[in-house]
C-alpha positions in Angstrom: -17.4 18.2 -9.9 -14.7 16.6 -7.8 -11.5 15.7 -9.7 -10.2 12.4 -8.3 -6.5 12.1 -8.1 -4.3 10.1 -5.9 -1.2 12.2 -5.2 -0.3 11.0 -1.7 1.0 7.6 -1.1 2.9 6.7 2.0 3.7 3.9 4.4 1.3 4.0 7.3 4.0 2.2 9.3 7.2 0.4 8.9 6.9 -2.1 11.7 3.8 -3.4 13.5 4.4 -1.3 16.7 5.2 2.0 15.0 3.0 5.0 14.3 3.2 7.7 11.7 1.6 11.1 11.0 1.2 13.2 7.8 -0.1 16.6 7.0 -1.1 18.1 3.6 -3.3 20.7 2.0 -6.5 19.6 0.4 -7.5 21.7 -2.6 -11.2 22.6 -3.1 -13.3 19.9 -4.9 -10.5 17.4 -4.9 -9.8 14.0 -3.3 -6.6 12.6 -1.9 -6.1 9.1 -0.7 -3.5 7.3 1.4 -2.8 3.7 0.5 -1.0 0.9 2.3 -0.8 -2.9 2.1 -1.9 -4.4 5.4 -1.9 -7.9 6.8 -4.9 -9.9 7.9 -6.4 -9.1 11.3 -4.4 -5.9 11.7 -5.9 -3.3 14.0 -5.6 0.2 12.5 -6.6 3.5 14.2 -6.5 7.0 12.9 -6.9 10.5 14.3 -7.6 13.3 11.9 -8.1 17.1 12.0 -9.3 19.3 9.2 -9.0 23.1 9.3 -12.3 24.9 9.0 -13.5 26.8 5.9 -17.0 28.4 5.9 -19.4 26.6 3.5 -17.0 23.8 2.7 -17.3 20.2 3.7 -14.8 17.4 3.9 -15.7 13.7 4.0 -13.5 10.7 4.6 -13.9 7.1 3.7 -11.8 3.9 4.4 -12.1 1.0 2.0 -10.2 -2.0 0.6 -9.3 -2.8 -3.0 -12.7 -4.4 -3.5 -14.6 -1.2 -2.6 -15.8 -2.5 0.8 -16.3 0.4 3.2 -14.7 -0.1 6.6 -15.4 3.4 8.0 -16.7 6.7 6.7 -18.0 10.0 7.9 -19.3 13.2 6.3 -18.7 16.9 7.1 -15.7 16.2 9.4 -13.5 18.5 11.4 -11.8 16.4 14.1 -12.2 12.8 15.1 -11.0 9.3 15.2 -11.6 6.0 13.3 -10.6 2.4 13.7 -11.0 -0.8 11.7 -9.6 -4.4 11.7 -8.5 -5.8 8.4 -10.2 -9.0 7.3 -7.7 -10.1 4.6 -4.3 -9.2 3.3 -5.1 -6.4 0.9 -4.4 -2.8 -0.1 -6.5 -0.3 2.0 -7.0 3.4 1.5 -8.1 6.3 3.4 -9.6 9.1 1.2 -10.4 12.7 2.1 -12.7 14.6 -0.3 -13.5 18.3 -0.4 -16.9 19.6 -1.4 -17.6 23.3 -2.2 -20.9 24.7 -3.4 -20.9 25.8 -7.0 -21.6 29.5 -6.1 -18.7 29.7 -3.7 -15.0 30.1 -4.2 -13.2 27.4 -2.4 -10.0 27.6 -0.3 -7.6 24.9 0.5 -7.8 23.2 3.8 -5.1 21.7 6.0 -5.6 18.0 6.8 -3.5 16.1 9.4 -3.7 12.4 10.0 -2.0 10.2 12.6 -2.3 6.5 12.0 -1.3 3.6 14.3 -1.3 -0.1 13.6 -0.8 -3.3 15.5 0.6 -2.9 19.0 0.7 0.8 18.9 -3.1 0.9 18.1 -3.9 -1.0 21.3 -4.4 0.7 24.6 -2.2 -0.8 27.4 -3.0 1.7 30.1 -3.4 0.1 33.4 -6.6 2.1 34.1 -8.2 0.6 31.0 -7.0 -2.9 30.8 -6.4 -3.3 34.5 -10.0 -2.6 35.4 -11.3 -4.8 32.6 -9.1 -7.8 33.2 -8.2 -7.1 36.9 -4.5 -7.0 35.9 -1.7 -5.4 37.9 0.5 -2.8 36.2 3.3 -5.3 35.9 0.9 -7.9 34.3 -0.3 -5.2 31.9 3.3 -4.5 30.8 4.0 -8.2 30.4 0.8 -8.5 28.3 2.1 -5.6 26.1 5.5 -7.3 25.7 3.8 -10.6 24.9 1.8 -9.0 22.1 4.9 -7.2 20.9 6.8 -10.4 20.7 3.9 -12.0 18.7 3.9 -9.1 16.4 7.6 -9.4 15.8 7.3 -13.1 15.1 4.5 -12.5 12.7 6.4 -9.8 10.9 9.5 -11.9 10.5 7.2 -14.8 9.3 5.7 -12.5 6.6 9.1 -11.2 5.6 10.3 -14.8 5.1 7.2 -15.6 3.1 7.8 -12.6 0.9 11.4 -13.6 0.5 10.4 -17.1 -0.6 7.9 -15.6 -3.1 10.6 -13.2 -4.5 13.1 -16.1 -4.8 10.6 -18.2 -6.7 9.9 -15.3 -9.0 13.6 -14.7 -9.6 14.2 -18.4 -10.3 11.3 -18.5 -12.7 12.5 -15.3 -14.4 16.0 -16.6 -14.8 14.7 -19.8 -16.4 12.6 -17.9 -18.8 15.5 -15.6 -19.7 17.7 -18.6 -20.3 15.2 -20.3 -22.6 14.7 -17.0 -24.4 18.5 -16.6 -24.9 18.8 -20.1 -26.3 15.9 -19.6 -28.6 17.4 -16.3 -29.8 20.8 -17.9 -30.5 19.1 -20.7 -32.4 17.2 -18.1 -34.5 20.4 -16.1 -35.2 22.3 -19.2 -36.2 19.5 -20.3 -38.5 19.2 -16.8 -40.0 23.0 -16.7 -40.6 23.0 -20.1 -42.2 20.1 -19.2 -44.5 21.9 -15.9 -45.5 25.1 -17.8 -46.3 23.2 -20.4 -48.4 21.2 -17.7 -50.2 24.2 -15.6 -51.1 26.1 -18.7 -52.3 23.2 -19.6 -54.7 23.0 -15.9 -55.7 26.7 -15.7 -56.6 26.5 -19.0 -58.4 23.6 -17.8 -60.4 25.6 -14.7 -61.4 28.6 -17.0 -62.1 30.7 -15.0 -59.7 31.8 -18.2 -57.9 32.1 -21.9 -58.9 
């Protein structure tokens, strides 16, 4: 039986035009997943390679937090995948190892290079130029235009997150203030009750007038 555990978490990318690669060892009959929050309409591509082990199989699957499958393949060794995000969500790429019960498994080396946004698009003149009949300079201008749009969108998202964090901080500060005032009132009330109680107690014992 496969033991599911998520021990690898990493940023697929830090900015929309950057790529990242990672390598790890996948133990027999285990699964490891890479998770990342992605924006809406983000193009993500991945290139993977798994070392061979006789009798063992490795599958991969890409899905969102709702369990919707965006890409998957069984018994992989080397290949690519790509998908476009539909909503802002947490997406994960999982690699699972399967070993027959009668066989002793060995760990396999898995490497994955992911790209997102501008980096995931192909701007080669031979590809885009033939399709859109663009000159090399026009292709470069197109790439720079998309890069500028990605930067603007990234800053817009950062501003939105900053506003959300500010609203959260203000709400938290208000709640802390109200809780502090409530705590002070409770302490003052308790202290007053203790004084009155002790005064009645000492009067009952005729220790004070």
